[in-house]
N, C-alpha and C positions, 0 to 999 in steps of 0.2 A: 499626744494631744487629748486623747479621751481618758487617759489614766487618772487624771486628777479627780474627776467626779467619781470614779470607781473606788477611790480610797475613803470616801465618806468625809464627814466634817469633824470627826473626833468628838469633843465635848461641846463644840460650838453649834448652836442652832442656826441654820440658814434655811431660807425658803427655796422652793424649787424654782421660782422666778430668778433668784440670784444664782442658783446653780446653772441655769441655762445661759444667763448672761456671761458667766465665767467662761463657758465653753465657746460662746459666740465671739468673745474677745480674742480667744486663742485662734479660732478659725480665721478671723479677719487678718491675723498676722501670718497665716500660712503662705509660704512663697508660691505654692502651686495654684491654690484656688482663692486665696484671701482677697485678691483684687476683683473677684467676680461676685462677692457677697454684697448685697444691698440692704443694710439695716434701715428699716422704715418705722416711724412711730408718729402717731398723732399727739397733739397736746404737748408733751414734754418728755424727753428721753430720761430726765432725772427720775421720773416716776418709777422707772424700771431699773434704777441703779446703773444706767449706762453712761453716766458722766465720766467714768473712768476711760472711756474711749474717745473723749473730746480732744485730748492733746495730740493723738496720733491720727485718728480717722477723720476728725473734723466734720462739721455739718456743711452740706452743700449749699452754696448761694451763688447765683450766676454773676453777682457783682462783688463777691468777697464780703468781708466784714467791714461795714461802713459806720460803725458806732462803737462806743465803749460800753461794754456790758456792766450791769450793776454788780456782777459777781467777778469782776476783773482781778480782784485781789486774792481770789481763791485759787488754790492749786489746780483744781479741775474746772477752770473757767470755761464758759461757753465760747467756742471758737467756730467761726464760719470761714469758708474758703471756696474759691472757684474749683478747687480740686477735692473738695470735701466728699466723703463717701457716704455719710449718714444723711438720709432724707427726713427732714423734720417738717411735717405737713401742717402743723398748727392743729387747731380743733376742727379737723375735717377728716372724718373716717372715710368719706367718699373719695377725697383726694388721695389719701394714703392707699386705699384699695386700688385706685386707678394706677398709682405708681407700681404697686405689686403686680398688677396685670401686665403693665408695660415691661417690667423686668422679667417676669415669669414667662413671657412669650417672646423674648428677645432672640431666643435660639431659632425661632422660625422667621421673625420679621427682619432680623439683622444678621443672622448666622453666628451669633455670639451667645454662649450660655451665660446667663446671669443667675444668681441665687438670691432671690428676695427673701428677707426675713422680716416679716411685718409683725410687730409686737404691739399689743393693744389690750385694753380692758376687755376681758372675755365677753362681757355683756354687749359690747359694741361691735361684735362680729356678725354672726348670722342674724342676730336680732335687728341690727341697724343697717347693715349693708349686705343682706342676704342675696339680693338679686345680683349684686356685683360679684359675689363669691361664686354664684352659679355661672355667671358670664366667664369668670376666671376658669372654671371647669370646662365650659363649652369651648373656650379658645385653647384648650389643652395646656393651660398654664401650669408651671411647676414652681416649687418653692415651699417655704414654711410660713404658716400663719400661726402665731403664738397668742393664744388667749390667756393673758397673764392676770395677776391679781384676782384670780377667780375665787368663788366660794360664796356661801350663803351668809356668812357672818363678818368677814374681815373688813368689809367696807360699807357695812350697813349704815354707818353714821353719815355717809354721803348721800344716802337715799336708796330706795329699792332698785333704782336703775343700775346699781352696782352689785346687787345680790343675785349672782348668776349661779345656777346649778344645773341648768338644762341645755347648755350649749352642746354637750356630748350627744344629746338626742337629735338636735338639729343637724349637727355635723354628720351624723350617721346616715342621714337621708340622702346625702350626695354621693353618687357612685364613684366619683373621681377623688373623693376625700379619704385619706388614710388617717384615721383619728386615734389619738392616744390620750390617756389621762394618767400620766405616770405619778407614782407615789414617792419615788426616791431618785436622787441625782444619778446613780449608776444606771438606772433605767433610761433616763434622758440621754445618757452617753450612747447607749446601744441604739436607741431609736433614731437619733440624729445621724449617726454613722450609717445606719441602714437606709435612711431617707436619702442621703447623698448618693449611696450606691444605687438605689432603685431609680432615682430620677435622673442622675447624671452619669451613671456607669454604663457599661456595655456587657450584655449577656447574649447567649445564643437566642434566647426567646425575645429579648428586647435589645437589639444591637445599638439602638439610639436612645436608650433609657425609656422609662415608663411615663406615660402621660397621666400622672397623678400629682396631687399636692398633699402636704402633711399639715394637719391641724393638731397642735398640742395644747393642752390645758395645763398651766402652771400656776402655783399659788404664792401668796405673800405671807402666809402663816409660817413663822420660823419653826423648824423642827430639826432635831439631830438627824443628819443624813447617815444612814447605815452604810458601812463598807460593803462592797459587792461580795455576796456569799461565795464561798469556795464551790466551784463546780456549778455556778449559776446556770439556770436553764435559759440561755439567750434566745433560743427558738421560741420558748414560751413567752418571754417578754415581747417579742415581735408579733406573736400571735394574739397577745392581749391579756394573758394571765400566766402566772408562774408561781411556783412554791418558793417563797422567800426563806422560810424556815419551817422545819417539821414541828408538830406539837410534841411537847415533852411528856404529857400525861394523857390519860383517857378520861379525865374528869368532864362532867357535863357542864353546860353554861351556867348552871346555878351553883356550881362548886361541889356537887355530889359525885361520888364515884359511879361511873357507868357500869352496870352489871350485865349489859348486853354482850352477846358473843357473836361476832366480834364487836368491840366497842363502837358506839355510834356517836358521831361528832355532836349532833344536836340533842342527844338524849338528856332528858331532864330528871333522870334518876327514878322514873316510874317503872 
């Protein structure tokens, strides 16, 4: 399940948002935990390329689909069902966060582990529903909050409310939040796998899982996803920094040969 992201994207450029959605789509199909995953999104699932999940997972509606969608002739048409798995909250981050809290604390309130995956524009997380996220932590909620379509430039045309680059700083202030800003798809693979292990697995130190939640920032800027390097430092990825590839030369950042002994990375040739 995690292998696809580790292979990279070849010559195709894909955003890390799309890489995460590919993994989520496979996790939902998993016979062991797939039925426990609760995809949540405000506004529109299509924004994050999640319409590929409509035919199988469907969008939850207590009354089923009672209208003909304008996209009904499309292959990935909008589908609602009383048994739908995807929670589409409309333009209400507060409502979506409330659903994440309900699912993330179901292990305590109902004795059933659920795995909320709340995906949203990153700027509308801690900035717009910060108190609710802190309440999520206070109630020992677990799950994944995905700050997607992040960045300073990729959505500026829609206004500065989308130009987010500081969510990592706000997320880092919450002691229950395990925060990552992955650069490549293979890093996402390891982070999500470790998140499931930490929150829903059993260890000697935490026999019932850890009372934390994961906050990932993913982007909508397409880039070629590198394959996982041979002998990758997985522990480094999970700690927050790792060596993706060693430098091939000792040249300084201005292109001059470094004459220091040993060579200094930031030497300017002086």
